[in-house]
Biopython code that builds the backbone (N, CA, C, O; Angstrom):
import numpy as np
from Bio.PDB.StructureBuilder import StructureBuilder

atoms = [
    (1, "MET", "N", (68.205, 76.918, 240.270)),
    (1, "MET", "CA", (68.375, 77.823, 239.195)),
    (1, "MET", "C", (69.693, 78.362, 239.286)),
    (1, "MET", "O", (70.311, 78.785, 238.310)),
    (2, "GLN", "N", (70.124, 78.347, 240.455)),
    (2, "GLN", "CA", (71.473, 78.838, 241.185)),
    (2, "GLN", "C", (72.635, 78.184, 240.520)),
    (2, "GLN", "O", (73.652, 78.738, 240.103)),
    (3, "ARG", "N", (72.316, 76.875, 240.486)),
    (3, "ARG", "CA", (73.067, 75.357, 240.393)),
    (3, "ARG", "C", (73.580, 75.781, 238.464)),
    (3, "ARG", "O", (74.721, 75.752, 238.004)),
    (4, "LYS", "N", (72.324, 76.124, 237.747)),
    (4, "LYS", "CA", (72.928, 76.138, 236.626)),
    (4, "LYS", "C", (73.267, 77.322, 236.266)),
    (4, "LYS", "O", (73.693, 77.251, 235.113)),
    (5, "LYS", "N", (73.300, 78.355, 236.647)),
    (5, "LYS", "CA", (73.790, 79.561, 236.420)),
    (5, "LYS", "C", (75.308, 79.328, 236.830)),
    (5, "LYS", "O", (76.180, 79.664, 236.028)),
    (6, "CYS", "N", (75.629, 78.804, 237.966)),
    (6, "CYS", "CA", (77.033, 78.931, 238.305)),
    (6, "CYS", "C", (77.537, 77.438, 237.527)),
    (6, "CYS", "O", (78.762, 77.325, 237.584)),
    (7, "GLY", "N", (76.975, 76.492, 236.949)),
    (7, "GLY", "CA", (77.910, 75.528, 236.193)),
    (7, "GLY", "C", (78.091, 74.670, 236.844)),
    (7, "GLY", "O", (79.212, 74.191, 236.677)),
    (8, "LEU", "N", (77.112, 73.878, 238.040)),
    (8, "LEU", "CA", (77.484, 73.168, 238.856)),
    (8, "LEU", "C", (76.750, 71.951, 238.542)),
    (8, "LEU", "O", (75.570, 71.958, 238.189)),
    (9, "LYS", "N", (77.387, 71.019, 238.660)),
    (9, "LYS", "CA", (76.356, 69.688, 238.105)),
    (9, "LYS", "C", (76.062, 69.063, 239.735)),
    (9, "LYS", "O", (76.594, 69.377, 240.799)),
    (10, "TYR", "N", (75.038, 68.100, 239.441)),
    (10, "TYR", "CA", (74.070, 67.493, 240.626)),
    (10, "TYR", "C", (75.006, 66.527, 241.203)),
    (10, "TYR", "O", (75.686, 65.905, 240.386)),
    (11, "PRO", "N", (75.175, 66.281, 242.413)),
    (11, "PRO", "CA", (75.790, 65.318, 242.964)),
    (11, "PRO", "C", (75.414, 63.914, 242.222)),
    (11, "PRO", "O", (74.379, 63.530, 241.677)),
    (12, "LYS", "N", (76.647, 63.328, 242.422)),
    (12, "LYS", "CA", (76.171, 61.843, 242.329)),
    (12, "LYS", "C", (76.172, 61.098, 243.419)),
    (12, "LYS", "O", (76.998, 61.154, 244.331)),
    (13, "MET", "N", (75.003, 60.209, 243.312)),
    (13, "MET", "CA", (74.208, 59.326, 244.784)),
    (13, "MET", "C", (74.819, 58.170, 244.401)),
    (13, "MET", "O", (75.173, 57.490, 245.364)),
    (14, "TYR", "N", (75.050, 57.743, 243.406)),
    (14, "TYR", "CA", (75.370, 56.184, 243.169)),
    (14, "TYR", "C", (76.297, 55.992, 242.239)),
    (14, "TYR", "O", (76.473, 56.678, 241.232)),
    (15, "GLU", "N", (77.270, 54.452, 242.801)),
    (15, "GLU", "CA", (78.322, 54.537, 241.560)),
    (15, "GLU", "C", (77.514, 53.718, 239.967)),
    (15, "GLU", "O", (76.452, 53.118, 239.803)),
    (16, "ASP", "N", (78.568, 54.061, 239.111)),
    (16, "ASP", "CA", (77.679, 53.538, 238.024)),
    (16, "ASP", "C", (77.775, 52.012, 237.556)),
    (16, "ASP", "O", (77.164, 51.470, 236.636)),
    (17, "LYS", "N", (78.545, 51.564, 238.286)),
    (17, "LYS", "CA", (78.273, 49.760, 237.969)),
    (17, "LYS", "C", (77.180, 49.415, 238.942)),
    (17, "LYS", "O", (77.019, 49.967, 240.031)),
    (18, "GLU", "N", (76.482, 48.496, 238.469)),
    (18, "GLU", "CA", (75.146, 48.144, 238.437)),
    (18, "GLU", "C", (75.489, 47.308, 239.870)),
    (18, "GLU", "O", (74.784, 47.700, 240.800)),
    (19, "ASP", "N", (76.197, 46.503, 240.132)),
    (19, "ASP", "CA", (76.458, 45.639, 240.917)),
    (19, "ASP", "C", (77.418, 45.923, 242.302)),
    (19, "ASP", "O", (77.979, 45.091, 243.015)),
    (20, "SER", "N", (77.394, 47.419, 242.414)),
    (20, "SER", "CA", (78.012, 48.024, 243.340)),
    (20, "SER", "C", (77.331, 47.586, 244.785)),
    (20, "SER", "O", (76.170, 47.435, 245.166)),
    (21, "VAL", "N", (78.816, 47.441, 245.482)),
    (21, "VAL", "CA", (78.132, 46.876, 246.925)),
    (21, "VAL", "C", (77.801, 48.553, 247.761)),
    (21, "VAL", "O", (77.098, 48.733, 248.755)),
    (22, "PHE", "N", (78.674, 49.746, 246.854)),
    (22, "PHE", "CA", (78.507, 50.960, 247.465)),
    (22, "PHE", "C", (76.828, 51.103, 247.111)),
    (22, "PHE", "O", (76.139, 51.444, 248.072)),
    (23, "ASN", "N", (76.302, 50.930, 246.146)),
    (23, "ASN", "CA", (74.691, 51.106, 245.845)),
    (23, "ASN", "C", (74.067, 50.211, 247.049)),
    (23, "ASN", "O", (73.152, 50.630, 247.757)),
    (24, "CYS", "N", (74.312, 49.685, 247.112)),
    (24, "CYS", "CA", (73.656, 48.903, 247.989)),
    (24, "CYS", "C", (73.246, 49.749, 249.675)),
    (24, "CYS", "O", (72.220, 50.146, 250.227)),
    (25, "TYR", "N", (74.398, 49.713, 249.928)),
    (25, "TYR", "CA", (74.666, 50.734, 251.314)),
    (25, "TYR", "C", (73.971, 51.799, 250.583)),
    (25, "TYR", "O", (72.792, 51.552, 250.839)),
    (26, "GLN", "N", (73.990, 52.919, 249.766)),
    (26, "GLN", "CA", (73.108, 53.852, 249.608)),
    (26, "GLN", "C", (71.963, 53.614, 249.438)),
    (26, "GLN", "O", (71.240, 54.274, 250.184)),
    (27, "ARG", "N", (71.265, 52.709, 248.535)),
    (27, "ARG", "CA", (69.938, 52.625, 249.021)),
    (27, "ARG", "C", (69.472, 51.968, 250.061)),
    (27, "ARG", "O", (68.277, 52.139, 250.302)),
    (28, "ALA", "N", (70.098, 51.232, 250.779)),
    (28, "ALA", "CA", (69.483, 50.867, 252.354)),
    (28, "ALA", "C", (69.281, 52.378, 253.140)),
    (28, "ALA", "O", (68.276, 52.670, 253.787)),
    (29, "HIS", "N", (70.200, 53.069, 252.980)),
    (29, "HIS", "CA", (70.438, 54.172, 253.838)),
    (29, "HIS", "C", (69.061, 55.361, 253.304)),
    (29, "HIS", "O", (68.188, 55.946, 253.946)),
    (30, "GLN", "N", (69.406, 55.327, 251.893)),
    (30, "GLN", "CA", (68.239, 56.231, 251.380)),
    (30, "GLN", "C", (66.573, 55.967, 251.791)),
    (30, "GLN", "O", (65.671, 56.806, 251.789)),
    (31, "ASN", "N", (66.509, 54.747, 252.084)),
    (31, "ASN", "CA", (65.022, 53.745, 252.151)),
    (31, "ASN", "C", (65.302, 54.310, 253.450)),
    (31, "ASN", "O", (64.821, 55.441, 253.518)),
    (32, "THR", "N", (65.805, 54.011, 254.348)),
    (32, "THR", "CA", (65.512, 54.110, 255.802)),
    (32, "THR", "C", (65.263, 56.003, 255.830)),
    (32, "THR", "O", (64.247, 56.307, 256.455)),
    (33, "LEU", "N", (65.785, 56.806, 255.443)),
    (33, "LEU", "CA", (65.907, 58.269, 255.238)),
    (33, "LEU", "C", (64.255, 58.735, 254.607)),
    (33, "LEU", "O", (63.757, 59.846, 254.792)),
    (34, "GLU", "N", (63.667, 57.724, 253.927)),
    (34, "GLU", "CA", (62.519, 58.090, 253.183)),
    (34, "GLU", "C", (61.383, 57.678, 254.332)),
    (34, "GLU", "O", (60.537, 58.552, 254.520)),
    (35, "SER", "N", (61.268, 56.610, 255.027)),
    (35, "SER", "CA", (60.182, 56.136, 256.228)),
    (35, "SER", "C", (60.433, 56.449, 257.538)),
    (35, "SER", "O", (59.662, 56.093, 258.429)),
    (36, "TYR", "N", (61.742, 57.276, 257.816)),
    (36, "TYR", "CA", (61.696, 58.092, 259.258)),
    (36, "TYR", "C", (60.922, 58.984, 259.376)),
    (36, "TYR", "O", (60.326, 58.958, 260.453)),
    (37, "PRO", "N", (60.614, 59.943, 258.591)),
    (37, "PRO", "CA", (60.124, 61.192, 259.141)),
    (37, "PRO", "C", (58.670, 60.390, 259.645)),
    (37, "PRO", "O", (58.150, 60.880, 260.648)),
    (38, "ALA", "N", (57.941, 59.132, 258.990)),
    (38, "ALA", "CA", (56.648, 59.070, 258.965)),
    (38, "ALA", "C", (56.554, 57.977, 260.196)),
    (38, "ALA", "O", (55.544, 57.541, 260.747)),
    (39, "PHE", "N", (57.915, 57.685, 260.441)),
    (39, "PHE", "CA", (58.044, 56.491, 261.929)),
    (39, "PHE", "C", (58.083, 57.359, 262.905)),
    (39, "PHE", "O", (57.540, 56.884, 263.902)),
    (40, "ILE", "N", (58.608, 58.756, 263.120)),
    (40, "ILE", "CA", (59.047, 59.577, 263.985)),
    (40, "ILE", "C", (57.599, 60.331, 264.136)),
    (40, "ILE", "O", (57.164, 60.405, 265.285)),
    (41, "ALA", "N", (56.857, 60.866, 263.139)),
    (41, "ALA", "CA", (55.339, 61.152, 263.471)),
    (41, "ALA", "C", (54.597, 60.342, 264.117)),
    (41, "ALA", "O", (53.986, 60.657, 265.139)),
    (42, "LEU", "N", (54.575, 59.022, 263.492)),
    (42, "LEU", "CA", (53.774, 58.168, 264.546)),
    (42, "LEU", "C", (54.028, 57.730, 265.915)),
    (42, "LEU", "O", (53.192, 57.269, 266.692)),
    (43, "LEU", "N", (55.198, 57.910, 266.115)),
    (43, "LEU", "CA", (55.639, 57.266, 267.117)),
    (43, "LEU", "C", (55.481, 58.263, 268.531)),
    (43, "LEU", "O", (55.021, 57.955, 269.630)),
    (44, "LEU", "N", (56.039, 59.552, 268.062)),
    (44, "LEU", "CA", (55.593, 60.873, 269.004)),
    (44, "LEU", "C", (53.989, 60.736, 269.464)),
    (44, "LEU", "O", (53.590, 60.611, 270.622)),
    (45, "SER", "N", (53.157, 60.795, 268.218)),
    (45, "SER", "CA", (51.684, 60.896, 268.098)),
    (45, "SER", "C", (50.997, 59.723, 269.083)),
    (45, "SER", "O", (50.200, 59.930, 269.997)),
    (46, "SER", "N", (51.538, 58.418, 268.633)),
    (46, "SER", "CA", (50.566, 57.448, 269.146)),
    (46, "SER", "C", (51.017, 57.350, 270.782)),
    (46, "SER", "O", (50.275, 56.776, 271.580)),
    (47, "GLY", "N", (52.424, 58.020, 271.251)),
    (47, "GLY", "CA", (53.371, 57.504, 272.142)),
    (47, "GLY", "C", (52.694, 58.711, 273.462)),
    (47, "GLY", "O", (52.829, 58.739, 274.685)),
    (48, "LEU", "N", (51.900, 59.658, 272.419)),
    (48, "LEU", "CA", (51.109, 60.656, 273.680)),
    (48, "LEU", "C", (49.728, 59.902, 274.071)),
    (48, "LEU", "O", (49.093, 60.427, 274.986)),
    (49, "GLY", "N", (49.136, 58.607, 273.421)),
    (49, "GLY", "CA", (48.415, 58.053, 273.961)),
    (49, "GLY", "C", (48.378, 56.450, 274.830)),
    (49, "GLY", "O", (47.634, 56.037, 275.719)),
    (50, "TYR", "N", (49.612, 55.779, 274.062)),
    (50, "TYR", "CA", (50.044, 54.386, 274.449)),
    (50, "TYR", "C", (51.513, 54.306, 274.460)),
    (50, "TYR", "O", (52.198, 53.731, 273.615)),
    (51, "PRO", "N", (51.948, 54.967, 275.547)),
    (51, "PRO", "CA", (53.711, 54.929, 275.496)),
    (51, "PRO", "C", (54.241, 53.885, 275.565)),
    (51, "PRO", "O", (55.321, 53.790, 274.982)),
    (52, "LEU", "N", (53.700, 52.673, 276.304)),
    (52, "LEU", "CA", (54.705, 51.696, 276.381)),
    (52, "LEU", "C", (53.850, 50.536, 274.528)),
    (52, "LEU", "O", (54.619, 49.821, 273.884)),
    (53, "THR", "N", (52.873, 50.620, 274.262)),
    (53, "THR", "CA", (52.707, 50.217, 273.364)),
    (53, "THR", "C", (53.494, 50.942, 271.751)),
    (53, "THR", "O", (53.660, 50.408, 270.655)),
    (54, "ALA", "N", (53.744, 51.966, 272.111)),
    (54, "ALA", "CA", (54.257, 52.913, 270.954)),
    (54, "ALA", "C", (55.857, 52.607, 270.969)),
    (54, "ALA", "O", (56.583, 52.213, 270.056)),
    (55, "SER", "N", (56.093, 52.866, 272.065)),
    (55, "SER", "CA", (58.057, 51.952, 272.463)),
    (55, "SER", "C", (57.846, 50.762, 271.947)),
    (55, "SER", "O", (58.337, 50.661, 270.823)),
    (56, "THR", "N", (57.324, 49.852, 272.317)),
    (56, "THR", "CA", (57.202, 48.383, 271.785)),
    (56, "THR", "C", (57.535, 48.569, 270.103)),
    (56, "THR", "O", (58.600, 48.423, 269.503)),
    (57, "PHE", "N", (56.193, 48.947, 269.610)),
    (57, "PHE", "CA", (56.348, 48.884, 267.919)),
    (57, "PHE", "C", (57.510, 49.863, 267.725)),
    (57, "PHE", "O", (57.846, 49.685, 266.554)),
    (58, "GLY", "N", (58.079, 50.541, 268.108)),
    (58, "GLY", "CA", (59.296, 51.428, 267.748)),
    (58, "GLY", "C", (60.360, 50.498, 267.758)),
    (58, "GLY", "O", (61.066, 50.288, 266.771)),
    (59, "MET", "N", (60.490, 49.947, 268.830)),
    (59, "MET", "CA", (61.807, 48.907, 268.859)),
    (59, "MET", "C", (61.104, 47.993, 267.562)),
    (59, "MET", "O", (61.616, 48.258, 266.474)),
    (60, "ILE", "N", (60.370, 47.302, 267.540)),
    (60, "ILE", "CA", (60.036, 46.521, 266.135)),
    (60, "ILE", "C", (60.565, 46.973, 264.721)),
    (60, "ILE", "O", (61.099, 46.292, 263.845)),
    (61, "TRP", "N", (60.218, 48.517, 264.754)),
    (61, "TRP", "CA", (60.817, 49.281, 263.639)),
    (61, "TRP", "C", (62.201, 49.358, 263.536)),
    (61, "TRP", "O", (62.664, 49.403, 262.397)),
    (62, "VAL", "N", (63.117, 49.387, 264.682)),
    (62, "VAL", "CA", (64.212, 49.797, 264.728)),
    (62, "VAL", "C", (65.217, 48.389, 264.114)),
    (62, "VAL", "O", (66.212, 48.303, 263.394)),
    (63, "VAL", "N", (64.375, 47.451, 264.812)),
    (63, "VAL", "CA", (65.310, 45.912, 264.531)),
    (63, "VAL", "C", (65.286, 45.519, 263.353)),
    (63, "VAL", "O", (66.241, 45.051, 262.733)),
    (64, "GLY", "N", (63.859, 45.733, 262.846)),
    (64, "GLY", "CA", (63.636, 45.526, 261.865)),
    (64, "GLY", "C", (64.575, 46.190, 260.610)),
    (64, "GLY", "O", (64.934, 45.472, 259.676)),
    (65, "ARG", "N", (64.937, 47.627, 260.680)),
    (65, "ARG", "CA", (65.466, 48.166, 259.420)),
    (65, "ARG", "C", (66.970, 47.916, 259.586)),
    (65, "ARG", "O", (67.794, 48.221, 258.724)),
    (66, "VAL", "N", (67.308, 47.255, 260.924)),
    (66, "VAL", "CA", (68.396, 46.866, 261.084)),
    (66, "VAL", "C", (68.806, 45.461, 260.415)),
    (66, "VAL", "O", (69.894, 45.165, 259.921)),
    (67, "PHE", "N", (67.407, 44.512, 260.554)),
    (67, "PHE", "CA", (67.847, 43.595, 259.304)),
    (67, "PHE", "C", (67.617, 43.768, 257.929)),
    (67, "PHE", "O", (68.105, 43.227, 256.937)),
    (68, "TYR", "N", (66.607, 44.805, 258.119)),
    (68, "TYR", "CA", (66.629, 45.004, 256.391)),
    (68, "TYR", "C", (67.775, 45.456, 255.786)),
    (68, "TYR", "O", (68.138, 45.137, 254.653)),
    (69, "SER", "N", (68.480, 46.371, 256.712)),
    (69, "SER", "CA", (69.731, 47.098, 256.361)),
    (69, "SER", "C", (70.874, 46.123, 255.603)),
    (69, "SER", "O", (71.516, 46.238, 254.559)),
    (70, "LEU", "N", (70.782, 44.874, 256.900)),
    (70, "LEU", "CA", (71.968, 44.076, 256.534)),
    (70, "LEU", "C", (71.458, 43.228, 255.205)),
    (70, "LEU", "O", (72.377, 42.951, 254.435)),
    (71, "GLY", "N", (70.238, 42.805, 254.839)),
    (71, "GLY", "CA", (70.211, 42.360, 253.982)),
    (71, "GLY", "C", (70.345, 42.826, 252.448)),
    (71, "GLY", "O", (70.678, 42.172, 251.460)),
    (72, "TYR", "N", (69.935, 44.316, 252.593)),
    (72, "TYR", "CA", (69.959, 44.728, 251.610)),
    (72, "TYR", "C", (71.800, 45.092, 251.138)),
    (72, "TYR", "O", (72.173, 45.542, 250.054)),
    (73, "TYR", "N", (72.576, 44.768, 252.189)),
    (73, "TYR", "CA", (74.050, 45.377, 251.910)),
    (73, "TYR", "C", (74.540, 44.016, 251.399)),
    (73, "TYR", "O", (75.528, 43.886, 250.675)),
    (74, "SER", "N", (73.827, 43.094, 251.801)),
    (74, "SER", "CA", (74.461, 41.720, 250.560)),
    (74, "SER", "C", (74.216, 41.494, 249.354)),
    (74, "SER", "O", (74.662, 40.534, 248.726)),
    (75, "GLY", "N", (73.382, 42.477, 248.860)),
    (75, "GLY", "CA", (73.181, 42.621, 247.297)),
    (75, "GLY", "C", (72.291, 41.455, 247.040)),
    (75, "GLY", "O", (71.933, 41.372, 245.865)),
    (76, "ASP", "N", (71.870, 40.585, 247.800)),
    (76, "ASP", "CA", (70.759, 39.407, 247.492)),
    (76, "ASP", "C", (69.285, 40.486, 247.870)),
    (76, "ASP", "O", (69.002, 41.050, 248.927)),
    (77, "PRO", "N", (68.730, 40.475, 246.860)),
    (77, "PRO", "CA", (67.004, 41.128, 246.948)),
    (77, "PRO", "C", (66.551, 40.096, 247.848)),
    (77, "PRO", "O", (65.715, 40.581, 248.611)),
    (78, "ARG", "N", (66.764, 38.837, 248.081)),
    (78, "ARG", "CA", (66.026, 37.722, 248.953)),
    (78, "ARG", "C", (65.818, 38.065, 250.063)),
    (78, "ARG", "O", (64.752, 38.137, 250.673)),
    (79, "LYS", "N", (67.828, 38.513, 250.672)),
    (79, "LYS", "CA", (67.825, 38.477, 251.899)),
    (79, "LYS", "C", (66.982, 39.929, 252.405)),
    (79, "LYS", "O", (66.651, 39.960, 253.590)),
    (80, "ARG", "N", (66.744, 40.748, 251.803)),
    (80, "ARG", "CA", (65.938, 42.285, 252.231)),
    (80, "ARG", "C", (64.611, 41.582, 253.107)),
    (80, "ARG", "O", (64.292, 42.045, 254.202)),
    (81, "MET", "N", (64.040, 40.665, 252.624)),
    (81, "MET", "CA", (62.794, 40.442, 253.146)),
    (81, "MET", "C", (62.961, 39.924, 254.652)),
    (81, "MET", "O", (62.023, 39.460, 255.300)),
    (82, "ARG", "N", (63.988, 40.031, 255.028)),
    (82, "ARG", "CA", (64.408, 39.385, 256.444)),
    (82, "ARG", "C", (63.895, 40.202, 257.520)),
    (82, "ARG", "O", (63.469, 39.826, 258.612)),
    (83, "GLY", "N", (64.026, 41.743, 256.912)),
    (83, "GLY", "CA", (63.764, 42.873, 258.064)),
    (83, "GLY", "C", (62.623, 43.318, 257.807)),
    (83, "GLY", "O", (62.231, 44.328, 258.392)),
    (84, "MET", "N", (61.626, 42.501, 256.635)),
    (84, "MET", "CA", (60.668, 43.449, 255.796)),
    (84, "MET", "C", (59.579, 43.724, 257.379)),
    (84, "MET", "O", (58.784, 44.662, 257.431)),
    (85, "TRP", "N", (59.755, 42.781, 258.471)),
    (85, "TRP", "CA", (58.874, 43.223, 259.510)),
    (85, "TRP", "C", (58.949, 44.383, 260.260)),
    (85, "TRP", "O", (58.208, 44.740, 261.176)),
    (86, "HIS", "N", (59.808, 44.877, 259.838)),
    (86, "HIS", "CA", (59.496, 46.537, 260.470)),
    (86, "HIS", "C", (58.305, 47.218, 260.057)),
    (86, "HIS", "O", (57.702, 48.041, 260.746)),
    (87, "MET", "N", (57.936, 46.778, 258.709)),
    (87, "MET", "CA", (56.694, 47.187, 258.899)),
    (87, "MET", "C", (55.464, 47.029, 259.712)),
    (87, "MET", "O", (54.479, 47.765, 259.654)),
    (88, "ALA", "N", (55.627, 45.960, 260.500)),
    (88, "ALA", "CA", (54.697, 45.624, 261.378)),
    (88, "ALA", "C", (54.794, 46.601, 262.353)),
    (88, "ALA", "O", (53.783, 47.064, 262.879)),
    (89, "GLY", "N", (56.215, 47.057, 262.726)),
    (89, "GLY", "CA", (56.008, 48.132, 263.653)),
    (89, "GLY", "C", (55.384, 49.647, 262.963)),
    (89, "GLY", "O", (54.572, 50.336, 263.581)),
    (90, "LEU", "N", (55.779, 49.923, 261.939)),
    (90, "LEU", "CA", (55.150, 51.114, 261.564)),
    (90, "LEU", "C", (53.390, 50.889, 261.250)),
    (90, "LEU", "O", (52.715, 51.918, 261.289)),
    (91, "LEU", "N", (52.859, 49.909, 261.026)),
    (91, "LEU", "CA", (51.402, 49.826, 261.255)),
    (91, "LEU", "C", (51.054, 49.511, 262.248)),
    (91, "LEU", "O", (49.846, 49.742, 262.305)),
    (92, "GLY", "N", (51.373, 49.128, 263.055)),
    (92, "GLY", "CA", (51.045, 49.313, 264.637)),
    (92, "GLY", "C", (50.753, 50.347, 265.153)),
    (92, "GLY", "O", (49.654, 50.695, 265.585)),
    (93, "LEU", "N", (52.123, 51.128, 265.132)),
    (93, "LEU", "CA", (52.527, 52.955, 265.129)),
    (93, "LEU", "C", (51.182, 53.558, 264.336)),
    (93, "LEU", "O", (50.574, 54.413, 264.979)),
    (94, "LEU", "N", (50.872, 53.365, 263.580)),
    (94, "LEU", "CA", (49.836, 53.959, 262.580)),
    (94, "LEU", "C", (48.809, 53.291, 263.046)),
    (94, "LEU", "O", (48.020, 54.191, 262.759)),
    (95, "ALA", "N", (47.949, 52.276, 263.643)),
    (95, "ALA", "CA", (47.068, 51.821, 264.240)),
    (95, "ALA", "C", (46.531, 52.438, 265.759)),
    (95, "ALA", "O", (45.344, 52.657, 266.000)),
    (96, "THR", "N", (47.428, 52.622, 266.533)),
    (96, "THR", "CA", (47.508, 53.006, 267.654)),
    (96, "THR", "C", (47.736, 54.745, 267.892)),
    (96, "THR", "O", (47.724, 55.373, 268.951)),
    (97, "THR", "N", (47.892, 55.112, 266.836)),
    (97, "THR", "CA", (47.710, 56.434, 266.320)),
    (97, "THR", "C", (46.427, 57.005, 266.344)),
    (97, "THR", "O", (45.981, 57.916, 267.042)),
    (98, "CYS", "N", (45.587, 55.898, 264.927)),
    (98, "CYS", "CA", (44.396, 56.247, 265.103)),
    (98, "CYS", "C", (43.233, 56.046, 265.985)),
    (98, "CYS", "O", (42.189, 56.697, 266.041)),
    (99, "VAL", "N", (43.683, 54.829, 266.789)),
    (99, "VAL", "CA", (42.776, 54.621, 267.867)),
    (99, "VAL", "C", (42.690, 56.165, 269.012)),
    (99, "VAL", "O", (41.686, 56.670, 269.514)),
    (100, "PHE", "N", (44.121, 56.580, 269.129)),
    (100, "PHE", "CA", (44.162, 57.478, 270.238)),
    (100, "PHE", "C", (43.448, 58.743, 269.439)),
    (100, "PHE", "O", (42.672, 59.495, 270.029)),
    (101, "GLY", "N", (43.777, 58.902, 268.082)),
    (101, "GLY", "CA", (42.943, 60.212, 267.572)),
    (101, "GLY", "C", (41.258, 59.788, 267.497)),
    (101, "GLY", "O", (40.503, 60.747, 267.662)),
    (102, "CYS", "N", (40.861, 58.973, 267.355)),
    (102, "CYS", "CA", (39.481, 58.729, 267.247)),
    (102, "CYS", "C", (39.200, 58.678, 268.882)),
    (102, "CYS", "O", (38.129, 59.252, 269.079)),
    (103, "ARG", "N", (39.773, 58.198, 270.127)),
    (103, "ARG", "CA", (39.884, 59.021, 271.482)),
    (103, "ARG", "C", (39.620, 59.964, 271.558)),
    (103, "ARG", "O", (38.531, 60.280, 272.038)),
    (104, "LEU", "N", (40.526, 60.869, 271.105)),
    (104, "LEU", "CA", (40.304, 62.135, 271.349)),
    (104, "LEU", "C", (39.022, 62.935, 270.831)),
    (104, "LEU", "O", (38.313, 63.815, 271.321)),
    (105, "ALA", "N", (39.038, 62.331, 269.785)),
    (105, "ALA", "CA", (37.742, 63.021, 269.294)),
    (105, "ALA", "C", (36.525, 62.720, 269.533)),
    (105, "ALA", "O", (35.604, 63.440, 269.148)),
    (106, "LEU", "N", (36.330, 61.530, 270.253)),
    (106, "LEU", "CA", (35.165, 61.266, 270.764)),
    (106, "LEU", "C", (34.798, 61.704, 272.156)),
    (106, "LEU", "O", (33.688, 61.771, 272.684)),
    (107, "SER", "N", (36.248, 62.048, 272.724)),
    (107, "SER", "CA", (36.022, 62.577, 274.280)),
    (107, "SER", "C", (35.910, 64.294, 273.824)),
    (107, "SER", "O", (35.955, 65.065, 274.782)),
    (108, "LEU", "N", (35.805, 64.760, 272.798)),
    (108, "LEU", "CA", (35.479, 66.350, 272.688)),
    (108, "LEU", "C", (33.634, 66.510, 273.029)),
    (108, "LEU", "O", (33.097, 67.617, 273.013)),
]
sb = StructureBuilder()
sb.init_structure("model")
sb.init_model(0)
sb.init_chain("A")
sb.init_seg("    ")
for serial, (resi, resn, name, xyz) in enumerate(atoms, 1):
    if name == "N":
        sb.init_residue(resn, " ", resi, " ")
    sb.init_atom(name, np.array(xyz, "f"), 0.0, 1.0, " ", f" {name:<3s}", serial, name[0])
structure = sb.get_structure()
């Protein structure tokens, strides 16, 4: 509302050219920021019950994100798939969080 009142335009996050290398870097960064809150929440909650397992899945996610980003930077969509196994880390954290939650619920 204030932005409109003051005549300020929204910031440009991407370059206009479709094949821009900058856009590849920016999209990889944005994609990481989108999944980071879920990763942190799952890492902390599963780490309460299974700290070693959570740290292992956390490292899988981090290393996978690095490979995913490096592939994204190349501009070739097929190279992004090299790091898609970061999802295995996230799913592992989700599973351990669910197991820990069930264990807590059943102990009450």
